[in-house]
C-alpha positions in Angstrom: -14.5 -6.5 17.6 -15.4 -4.8 14.3 -12.8 -5.4 11.7 -13.1 -2.2 9.7 -10.2 -3.1 7.3 -11.8 -6.4 6.4 -15.4 -5.2 5.8 -15.4 -5.9 2.1 -14.2 -9.5 2.6 -16.5 -12.6 2.9 -17.9 -13.4 6.3 -15.8 -16.6 6.5 -12.5 -14.7 6.2 -13.7 -12.2 8.7 -14.5 -15.0 11.2 -11.1 -16.6 10.6 -9.5 -13.3 11.4 -11.6 -12.9 14.5 -10.4 -16.4 15.6 -6.7 -15.5 15.1 -7.2 -12.3 17.1 -9.1 -14.1 19.9 -6.5 -16.8 20.2 -3.6 -14.3 20.1 -2.2 -16.0 17.0 -2.5 -13.1 14.5 0.9 -11.5 15.4 2.7 -14.8 15.1 1.0 -15.6 11.8 2.0 -12.3 10.3 5.6 -12.5 11.7 6.0 -16.0 10.2 4.7 -15.0 6.8 6.5 -11.6 6.7 9.7 -11.8 8.6 11.7 -9.9 6.0 12.0 -6.2 6.4 13.2 -3.7 3.8 16.1 -1.3 3.8 14.1 1.6 2.3 14.5 4.1 5.1 14.3 7.5 3.4 12.7 9.3 0.4 15.7 8.9 -1.8 15.8 5.2 -1.4 12.0 5.0 -1.8 12.2 6.9 -5.1 14.9 4.5 -6.3 12.9 1.5 -5.3 9.7 2.8 -7.0 11.7 3.8 -10.1 13.2 0.3 -10.3 9.8 -1.3 -10.3 8.4 1.2 -12.8 11.3 0.6 -15.2 10.8 -3.1 -14.9 7.1 -3.2 -15.5 5.9 0.2 -16.7 8.6 1.5 -19.1 6.0 3.4 -21.2 4.2 5.0 -18.3 4.7 8.7 -17.6 7.9 9.5 -15.6 7.9 9.9 -11.8 8.8 13.3 -10.4 8.5 12.5 -6.8 8.1 9.5 -4.5 8.2 10.2 -0.8 7.1 8.9 2.6 4.4 11.2 3.9 3.5 11.3 7.6 0.2 13.1 6.9 -1.1 9.9 5.2 -2.6 7.3 7.5 -5.0 4.4 7.5 -7.5 6.3 9.5 -8.1 8.5 6.4 -8.5 5.3 4.4 -5.4 6.0 2.4 -2.0 4.3 2.5 -0.6 6.0 -0.5 -1.5 8.7 -2.9 -0.8 9.1 -6.6 -1.3 12.5 -8.1 -0.6 14.1 -11.5 -0.1 17.8 -11.2 -0.1 20.0 -14.3 1.6 23.3 -14.2 2.1 25.9 -16.9 5.6 26.0 -18.3 5.7 28.8 -20.9 3.0 28.0 -23.4 2.8 24.4 -22.4 1.6 22.4 -19.5 4.2 20.3 -17.7 2.9 17.3 -15.8 4.4 15.9 -12.6 3.5 12.5 -11.3 3.9 12.2 -7.6 3.5 9.2 -5.3 3.2 9.6 -1.5 3.4 6.5 0.7 2.3 6.5 4.3 5.2 6.7 6.7 4.0 3.5 8.5 5.6 1.6 5.6 9.1 2.7 6.7 9.0 0.0 9.3 6.6 -2.5 7.6 7.6 -5.8 6.1 9.2 -5.6 2.7 6.2 -7.3 1.0 3.8 -4.7 2.2 5.9 -1.8 1.0 6.2 -3.5 -2.4 2.4 -4.1 -2.5 1.6 -0.4 -1.8 4.2 0.9 -4.3 2.9 -1.5 -7.0 -0.6 -0.2 -6.2 0.4 3.4 -6.6 2.5 2.7 -9.7 -0.5 1.0 -11.3 -2.4 4.3 -11.1 0.1 5.8 -13.6 -1.7 3.7 -16.2 -5.0 2.9 -14.7 -6.8 5.6 -12.7 -9.8 3.6 -11.5 -9.8 0.5 -9.3 -11.2 -1.7 -12.1 -10.4 -5.0 -13.7 -7.5 -3.6 -15.7 -6.0 -1.9 -12.7 -6.0 -5.2 -10.7 -4.6 -7.1 -13.6 -1.8 -4.7 -13.8 -1.2 -5.0 -10.0 -1.0 -8.8 -10.4 1.3 -8.5 -13.3 3.8 -6.6 -11.1 3.1 -8.6 -8.0 1.5 -12.0 -8.5 0.5 -12.3 -4.8 -1.1 -8.9 -4.8 -4.5 -10.0 -3.4 -3.0 -12.1 -0.6 -0.7 -9.3 0.3 -3.6 -6.8 0.3 -5.6 -9.1 2.7 -2.6 -9.7 4.9 -1.8 -5.9 5.0 -5.4 -5.4 6.2 -4.7 -7.9 9.0 -1.4 -6.1 9.8 -3.3 -2.7 10.0 -5.8 -4.4 12.4 -2.9 -5.6 14.5 -1.2 -2.2 14.6 -4.5 -0.6 15.6 -4.9 -3.1 18.4 -1.3 -2.5 19.6 -1.8 1.3 19.7 -5.1 1.0 21.6 -7.2 2.8 19.1 -10.9 1.8 18.9 -11.3 -0.5 15.9 -14.9 0.6 15.6 -14.1 4.2 14.7 -14.3 5.0 11.0 
């Protein structure tokens, strides 16, 4: 099985993931690590959740105008969340709106994965590129960021297997 969500990881980690899948232990492993689910069920709660994280870690970052779950975003498009800054004329000035859209699959995901993706999108308020400064900021807000990112990729692989999609499609 081709593990498209893990292609950037070392061969050793990919082999370990293959073993977990082949032995049927991947689901149990993820359930044991991430058995806590969140209560963020709608856009209003998601906005409050993101705003709380922003106010704790990024007080000087631009304000958030919108944070919503978006059913049009999915992992097949290689996106789990989107961050956009939209400038619109407002009289003689430009007014900027910062919007975050999170894939709807996170409505029912473990709490740690929702936090990781919100942290990722919030980091884009200050750092636009996926560079060293960006990942340092992500780790400042979520110290286990890299482990969560890896485990989220395992979770996406598991979801894909459960829905019967072909994991080799890109």
